[in-house]
C-alpha positions in Angstrom: 0.0 0.0 -0.1 1.4 3.3 -1.0 2.3 6.1 1.7 1.4 9.7 0.4 4.3 12.1 1.5 2.7 14.8 4.1 4.9 17.5 2.6 5.2 17.2 -1.4 2.0 14.6 -1.7 4.5 12.2 -3.4 3.4 8.6 -3.3 6.2 6.2 -1.5 5.9 2.4 -1.1 4.9 1.2 2.5 8.1 0.1 3.8 9.7 3.5 2.9 10.4 5.6 6.0 11.7 8.6 3.9 10.2 10.4 1.0 12.1 9.5 -2.0 11.5 13.0 -3.5 12.1 15.7 -0.8 13.2 13.4 2.2 10.6 13.7 4.6 9.9 11.2 7.3 7.0 9.1 6.3 6.5 8.1 9.9 4.6 11.0 11.9 6.3 10.0 15.1 9.7 10.8 13.5 8.5 14.0 12.4 7.2 14.8 15.9 10.6 13.8 17.5 12.3 16.0 15.0 10.1 19.1 15.8 10.9 18.5 19.6 14.7 19.2 19.3 14.0 22.3 17.0 11.8 23.7 19.8 14.4 23.3 22.2 17.1 24.7 20.0 15.0 27.6 19.3 14.2 28.6 23.3 18.1 27.9 23.7 18.9 30.5 20.9 16.5 33.0 22.5 17.9 32.7 25.7 21.5 33.1 24.8 20.3 36.2 22.6 18.6 37.4 25.6 21.5 37.1 28.2 24.1 38.7 25.4 21.5 41.7 24.9 21.6 42.0 28.6 25.4 41.8 28.7 25.5 44.2 26.4 23.3 47.1 28.2 25.3 46.4 31.1 28.5 47.3 29.6 26.9 50.4 27.6 25.6 51.5 31.4 28.7 50.9 32.7 30.7 52.8 30.0 28.5 55.8 30.2 29.0 55.6 34.0 32.7 55.9 33.6 32.5 58.7 30.9 30.4 60.6 33.2 32.7 59.7 36.1 35.7 61.1 34.1 33.8 64.4 32.7 32.9 65.3 36.3 36.7 64.8 37.6 37.9 66.9 34.7 35.1 69.5 35.4 36.3 69.8 39.0 40.1 70.0 37.7 39.3 72.8 35.4 37.3 74.4 37.9 40.3 74.0 40.2 43.0 75.7 37.8 40.4 78.5 36.6 39.2 79.4 40.2 42.8 80.0 41.1 43.8 83.2 38.7 40.2 84.5 39.7 40.9 84.2 43.2 44.1 86.0 42.8 42.6 88.5 40.5 40.0 89.3 43.4 42.9 89.2 45.9 44.8 91.6 44.4 41.8 93.8 43.7 40.9 93.6 47.3 44.5 94.8 48.1 44.1 97.7 46.0 40.6 98.6 47.7 38.5 97.5 45.0 35.9 95.3 46.6 32.8 96.1 44.7 31.7 97.0 41.1 31.5 100.9 42.0 35.2 100.5 43.4 36.3 99.5 40.4 34.5 102.0 38.1 35.9 104.5 40.7 39.7 103.2 40.0 38.9 103.1 36.2 37.7 106.9 36.3 41.1 107.7 38.2 43.1 105.7 35.7 41.3 107.5 32.9 42.0 111.1 34.6 45.6 110.0 35.4 46.5 109.2 31.7 44.4 112.3 30.5 46.7 114.5 32.7 49.9 112.8 31.5 48.8 112.9 28.0 48.1 116.4 28.3 51.4 117.5 30.1 53.1 115.2 27.4 51.4 117.3 24.6 52.7 120.3 26.3 56.3 119.4 26.3 56.0 118.2 22.9 54.5 121.5 21.8 57.7 123.2 23.6 59.9 120.7 22.1 58.6 121.9 18.4 58.8 125.1 19.2 62.3 125.1 20.5 63.5 122.9 17.5 62.0 125.3 15.2 63.9 128.2 16.9 67.1 125.8 16.8 66.6 125.4 13.0 66.5 129.0 12.8 69.6 129.7 14.6 71.1 126.7 12.5 70.4 128.4 9.4 72.0 131.4 10.9 75.1 129.8 12.0 75.2 127.9 8.3 75.1 131.4 6.8 78.1 132.2 9.3 79.8 129.3 8.1 79.4 130.4 4.6 80.6 133.7 5.3 83.6 132.7 7.1 84.7 130.2 4.5 84.3 133.1 2.0 86.5 135.2 4.4 88.8 132.1 4.3 89.1 132.2 0.8 89.6 136.0 0.7 92.2 135.9 3.4 93.9 133.4 0.9 94.0 135.8 -1.8 94.7 138.6 0.1 97.7 136.4 1.6 98.8 135.7 -2.1 98.8 139.5 -2.5 100.5 140.3 0.5 103.1 137.7 -0.4 103.6 139.4 -3.6 103.8 142.8 -2.4 106.3 141.4 0.4 108.9 140.7 -2.6 107.7 143.6 -4.7 110.3 145.3 -6.7 112.1 148.5 -4.7 114.7 150.4 -6.7 117.5 152.1 -5.0 117.7 155.8 -5.4 120.9 155.6 -7.2 119.1 153.8 -10.0 118.6 155.2 -13.4 115.4 153.7 -15.0 112.9 155.3 -16.7 109.0 155.3 -15.4 108.1 153.1 -18.5 110.8 150.3 -18.2 110.3 150.0 -14.4 106.7 149.7 -15.1 107.2 147.0 -17.9 109.9 145.3 -15.6 107.6 145.1 -12.5 104.6 143.7 -14.4 106.9 140.7 -16.2 108.6 140.3 -12.5 105.3 139.7 -11.1 104.6 137.1 -13.3 107.4 135.2 -12.8 107.0 135.3 -9.3 103.6 133.8 -9.5 105.3 131.0 -11.5 107.9 130.5 -8.8 105.6 130.5 -6.1 103.7 127.4 -8.1 106.6 125.7 -8.1 106.3 125.9 -4.0 108.2 128.6 -3.2 107.1 131.0 -0.1 108.4 134.2 -0.1 109.1 136.5 3.2 107.6 140.0 3.9 111.1 141.7 3.7 111.9 143.8 0.8 113.8 143.1 -2.3 115.4 145.6 -4.2 117.3 146.2 -7.8 120.1 148.2 -8.1 120.4 149.6 -11.7 124.0 150.8 -12.4 125.5 152.7 -15.0 129.0 150.9 -14.4 129.3 147.1 -13.4 132.6 145.9 -11.6 134.5 142.9 -12.8 133.0 143.2 -16.1 129.5 141.2 -15.4 126.3 142.2 -16.6 124.5 141.3 -13.2 124.4 139.5 -9.8 122.8 138.9 -6.7 123.8 140.2 -3.0 122.3 137.9 -0.5 123.5 139.9 2.5 121.6 143.1 1.0 118.9 141.3 -0.3 119.6 143.2 -3.6 119.7 142.5 -7.4 122.3 144.3 -9.4 122.2 144.8 -12.9 124.0 146.6 -15.6 121.3 149.3 -17.1 122.0 148.2 -20.3 120.1 145.3 -20.0 117.4 146.3 -17.6 114.9 145.4 -20.5 116.3 141.8 -20.6 114.0 140.2 -18.3 115.6 136.8 -18.1 118.6 138.2 -16.6 116.6 139.4 -13.9 114.7 136.5 -13.6 118.4 134.9 -12.9 119.3 136.8 -10.3 116.1 136.6 -8.4 116.5 132.7 -8.5 119.7 132.9 -6.9 117.7 134.7 -4.1 114.9 131.8 -4.4 117.5 128.6 -4.3 119.5 130.2 -1.5 116.4 131.1 0.5 117.2 128.4 3.1 120.7 129.9 3.6 123.9 129.9 1.8 126.2 126.8 2.4 128.3 126.9 5.6 131.6 124.9 3.9 134.1 126.9 2.0 133.0 127.4 -1.5 136.0 125.7 -3.3 135.3 122.4 -1.7 131.8 122.4 -3.3 132.2 123.5 -7.0 129.3 121.1 -8.1 126.9 122.4 -5.5 127.4 126.0 -7.1 127.3 124.4 -10.6 123.8 122.8 -10.0 122.5 125.8 -8.5 123.9 128.1 -11.2 122.2 125.4 -14.1 119.1 125.9 -12.3 119.0 129.7 -11.8 119.4 129.9 -15.7 116.9 126.8 -16.4 113.8 128.3 -14.5 113.9 131.6 -16.4 114.2 129.7 -20.0 111.6 127.5 -19.0 109.4 130.2 -18.1 109.8 132.0 -21.3 110.0 128.6 -23.0 113.4 129.4 -24.8 116.8 127.7 -24.3 118.6 130.7 -25.2 116.5 133.8 -24.3 119.0 136.5 -24.3 121.3 136.4 -27.4 122.8 139.4 -26.7 123.5 139.4 -22.9 124.6 135.8 -22.3 126.1 133.2 -24.3 124.5 130.2 -22.6 122.4 127.6 -24.8 120.5 125.3 -23.2 119.7 123.2 -26.5 123.4 122.1 -26.7 124.4 118.6 -25.3 128.0 119.2 -23.7 129.6 116.3 -21.4 129.9 116.6 -17.7 133.3 116.2 -18.4 133.7 119.8 -19.6 133.1 121.0 -16.0 136.6 121.6 -14.4 136.8 120.9 -10.5 136.7 125.0 -9.6 134.3 127.3 -8.9 134.8 129.5 -12.2 134.1 126.5 -14.5 131.3 125.8 -12.3 129.7 128.9 -12.7 130.2 129.2 -16.3 130.4 125.8 -17.8 128.3 124.1 -15.4 125.4 126.7 -15.8 125.4 125.3 -19.6 126.1 121.8 -19.0 123.8 121.3 -16.3 121.2 123.5 -17.5 121.0 121.6 -20.9 120.7 118.5 -19.0 117.5 119.8 -17.3 116.4 121.1 -20.4 116.5 117.7 -21.7 114.7 116.3 -18.9 112.2 119.0 -19.5 111.6 117.3 -23.0 111.1 113.9 -21.5 108.8 114.8 -18.9 107.2 117.9 -19.8 107.4 121.3 -18.6 105.3 121.3 -15.3 106.8 118.1 -14.1 110.4 118.7 -15.0 110.0 122.2 -13.5 108.4 121.0 -10.1 110.6 117.7 -9.9 114.0 120.0 -10.0 112.6 122.7 -7.7 111.9 120.2 -5.1 114.8 117.9 -5.5 117.2 121.1 -5.0 115.7 121.7 -1.5 116.3 118.2 -0.4 120.2 118.6 -1.6 122.8 119.4 0.9 125.9 120.9 -0.4 128.2 118.0 1.4 126.4 115.5 -0.9 128.1 116.4 -3.7 131.3 117.4 -2.5 133.0 114.3 -4.1 130.2 112.5 -6.1 130.2 115.2 -9.1 126.3 115.5 -8.9 125.3 112.1 -8.7 123.3 112.9 -5.1 121.2 115.3 -7.3 120.3 113.0 -9.7 119.3 110.4 -6.9 117.1 113.0 -5.2 115.3 113.5 -8.8 115.1 109.3 -9.3 113.5 109.3 -5.6 111.1 111.8 -6.3 109.7 110.3 -9.7 110.3 106.4 -9.7 107.9 106.2 -13.1 110.1 108.1 -15.0 113.3 106.4 -13.6 115.0 105.0 -16.4 114.2 108.3 -18.8 115.7 110.3 -16.1 118.8 108.4 -15.7 119.4 108.1 -19.4 119.4 112.1 -19.7 122.3 111.9 -17.4 124.3 108.9 -18.2 124.2 109.9 -21.8 126.5 113.1 -21.0 129.0 110.8 -19.1 127.7 110.9 -15.4 128.1 107.2 -14.0 126.1 106.0 -11.1 
C-alpha cells in the first residue's frame, strides 16, 4: 500500500521511511520527534540572545557611567585651575581697595584722569620741543650762513695772503738806480708774473724788501749779480729790459732762501754748478726758450755738452756748469714735460745738502730726482748717463 508524503504529496512504498522526492519522514512519530529538538534549540537560542543583549546593556551603562565620572573629575580640575587666577585677581583687587563694582569703576575713572593728565603734559612738552626745534632750526640756518661767510672770508684771506706775499717781495729800486718810469713799469709787470710762476713751484716768499740796483757801470765786467746780504739784485742798465737776466738773479735769491752753504766754496764746486744751472734753467723754462738772451749771455741750453767739461773749480762751475747742467735739465723737460720737470727739479734742489755732492760730481742730486719720480726712473737716468755722469 502506497504512503503519501505529507510535505510534497509524493506516493512512496509502504516500506519507505522517508519520501523519495523530498526526504521528509513518512512516519509521523519521527516528524514529531524532530520538531522537539527544533523547539528546544529555538528556546535556547532565544535565551542566549537575551543574555547577550542583557550583557551589552550592562556594558553600555557601565561605559556611560565611567565617561560621566571622568568628565566630572575633569570639570572639577578645570574649575580648580580657573578658580586660582580668579581668586588671585579678587585678592589683588581687594589689596588695591576694589571690593565692589563701584570701586572698580572709581579706579577706572581715576586711571583715566591720570592718563589724560599725563597725555596733556606730554602734549605740552611736545609743543615746547617743537617750538624750541623751530628756534634751533632758525639758529642753525643763521650758523650755516655764518659758516658760509667765514668760508668766504677764508678764501678772501688766502687771496689777500697771496697778494701780501707778492707785495712782500715787490720790487724796490735803490735811489741811485737810473730807470725810466716806462721801463720800471714793464719790469714790475713781468717780474710779478715770474714770481707767480715760482710760487706755483712751491716757493714761499718772505715779507722783507727786495731791491734792484740799476748801475751805469758794473764791476768785474759782469752784467748782473745777486747780493744775499743786502737782498739786492744788481744789474747793468744796458740789460734792464732783458727780463730773463733779472729772473736769473731772483732765482739765486729763491734757491738760496734756506741759506748759503756753510762750507768753503772751493770745496763744493758741483753744488754751485747745479745751482747756477737751475738759476738759468727756470727763466728759460718760464719764457719757453733755451737761449732767451742772445745779446747778454752765451748760454744755450739746447747744447749737449758732457759733464767732463766742468773743471773742479768755482769759475768753471759757474760758467761751464751753468750750460752743461742747464742743458741736462732742458733735456729732462723734453722727456717729462714743462710742469713735471720744473716741479721735480725745484723739489729735488731743496732736498740736497752741499756736502752730498762734494765728491760725487752731482750723482746725489740725480738720485734725489729718481727718488721723487720712480715712474720715469729709466728716462731720468738716461738723460744724465748720456752726458757722462756714471752711477
